[in-house]
C-alpha positions in Angstrom: -5.0 17.6 0.4 -2.8 15.1 -0.8 -0.1 13.9 1.3 3.4 15.0 0.3 7.2 14.6 1.2 7.9 15.8 4.6 4.3 15.4 5.8 3.6 13.1 8.8 1.2 10.3 7.8 -2.0 10.6 9.7 -3.1 7.7 12.0 -5.9 5.7 10.9 -7.5 2.1 11.6 -7.0 -0.5 8.9 -7.6 -4.2 9.1 -5.3 -7.3 9.0 -5.6 -10.7 8.8 -4.3 -12.5 12.2 -4.1 -15.9 13.4 -7.6 -15.9 14.5 -9.3 -13.6 11.9 -9.4 -10.0 10.8 -7.7 -7.6 13.3 -8.1 -3.9 13.5 -4.9 -2.0 13.7 -3.9 1.5 14.1 -1.4 2.4 11.1 0.8 4.4 13.4 1.0 1.6 16.2 1.8 -0.9 13.3 4.6 1.1 11.7 6.1 2.4 14.9 9.4 4.0 14.7 10.3 1.8 11.3 11.0 2.6 7.9 8.2 1.1 5.9 7.2 1.0 2.2 3.7 1.6 1.9 2.2 0.5 -1.4 -1.3 1.5 -2.6 -3.3 -0.7 -5.2 -6.7 0.1 -6.8 -8.0 -3.3 -6.1 -6.8 -6.9 -5.2 -7.1 -9.0 -8.5 -7.1 -5.9 -10.9 -5.1 -6.3 -14.0 -2.5 -3.8 -13.5 -2.0 -4.2 -9.7 -1.7 -8.0 -10.3 0.7 -8.2 -13.4 2.7 -5.0 -13.1 2.7 -3.4 -9.8 2.8 -5.5 -6.9 4.9 -8.4 -8.6 8.2 -6.2 -8.7 7.7 -5.5 -4.9 7.5 -9.3 -4.4 10.4 -10.0 -6.5 12.6 -7.2 -4.9 11.4 -7.6 -1.4 14.9 -8.6 -0.1 16.7 -5.8 -2.2 14.2 -3.4 -0.5 15.1 -4.7 3.1 18.6 -4.6 2.3 18.3 -1.0 1.5 16.7 -0.2 4.9 13.0 -1.0 4.6 11.7 -2.7 7.6 8.2 -3.7 6.3 6.5 -3.8 3.2 2.6 -2.9 3.3 0.0 -3.2 0.7 -3.1 -1.0 1.1 -6.6 -1.3 -0.6 -10.0 -0.4 -0.1 -10.9 -4.1 -0.6 -11.9 -6.2 2.4 -9.2 -8.3 4.3 -10.7 -11.3 3.2 -10.1 -10.4 -0.6 -6.6 -8.9 0.3 -5.7 -12.4 1.9 -7.1 -14.4 -1.1 -5.1 -12.3 -3.7 -1.8 -12.4 -1.4 -2.0 -16.3 -1.6 -3.0 -16.0 -5.2 0.2 -14.2 -6.2 2.6 -15.7 -3.5 2.9 -12.2 -1.7 3.8 -13.6 1.7 6.7 -10.9 1.9 4.3 -8.1 2.0 1.5 -7.4 4.7 -1.7 -6.9 3.5 -3.8 -3.8 4.8 -7.4 -3.3 4.1 -9.2 0.2 4.3 -12.5 -1.2 3.4 -14.4 2.0 4.0 -11.6 4.0 2.5 -11.2 6.5 5.6 -7.4 6.0 5.8 -7.0 6.4 2.2 -9.1 9.5 2.1 -6.9 11.0 4.9 -4.0 10.5 2.7 -5.8 12.2 -0.2 -5.3 9.4 -2.5 -8.7 8.2 -3.2 -9.6 7.3 -6.8 -13.2 7.7 -8.2 -13.5 4.8 -10.3 -17.4 4.9 -10.3 -17.6 5.4 -14.0 -16.2 1.9 -14.4 -18.8 0.6 -11.7 -15.8 0.1 -9.3 -16.9 2.8 -6.6 -14.0 4.7 -4.8 -10.6 3.1 -4.7 -7.0 3.7 -3.5 -4.8 5.6 -6.1 -1.8 3.4 -7.2 1.0 4.6 -5.3 4.4 3.8 -3.3 5.4 5.8 -0.4 8.3 5.4 2.1 7.6 6.5 5.6 10.4 7.0 7.7 9.1 7.2 11.5 5.8 8.4 10.3 7.2 11.0 7.9 6.8 10.6 4.2 10.3 10.7 2.5 9.1 9.3 -0.8 6.1 9.3 -2.8 5.0 8.3 -6.3 1.6 8.4 -7.5 0.4 7.0 -10.9 -3.0 8.2 -12.5 -2.3 5.8 -15.4 -0.1 2.6 -15.6 2.9 1.9 -13.3 5.9 4.1 -13.5 6.0 6.7 -10.4 5.0 4.0 -8.0 6.8 0.8 -9.3 9.6 -0.8 -7.5 12.2 0.7 -9.7 11.2 4.2 -8.6 11.4 3.2 -5.0 14.7 1.4 -5.3 16.4 4.5 -7.2 15.6 6.6 -4.0 16.9 4.3 -1.4 
């Protein structure tokens, strides 16, 4: 079942890059009692995610924070080394990268994309979700292109 507005986000273990290397973190422990923006991407270095999706959130990070977003997170089924390299390549230091290498958290959200036809395996669907104290207050999912999950779509509801 796909997560919806009003649902509590399930907990799940993800990987972040810490000072001394990869660190496992619980999603709920990470976000605590804050209002966060969780951005789902099909993959680091993929064309739409790199040129159309994430750049808007990088450019408008201050505007998002000024409208009450405490933390901006980016989730993908890549490993944390790839996510970190991508973050550095596109200057996304304002966004905390989260790796869901096995896809367990993405699956619990109901936001898995089957890209095996392209030889890319299972991926995270392109989405943007506002989570306020673990509850979904906005979600936009795109099957193609970047519209419902764009920074403009998020800013329009803040």
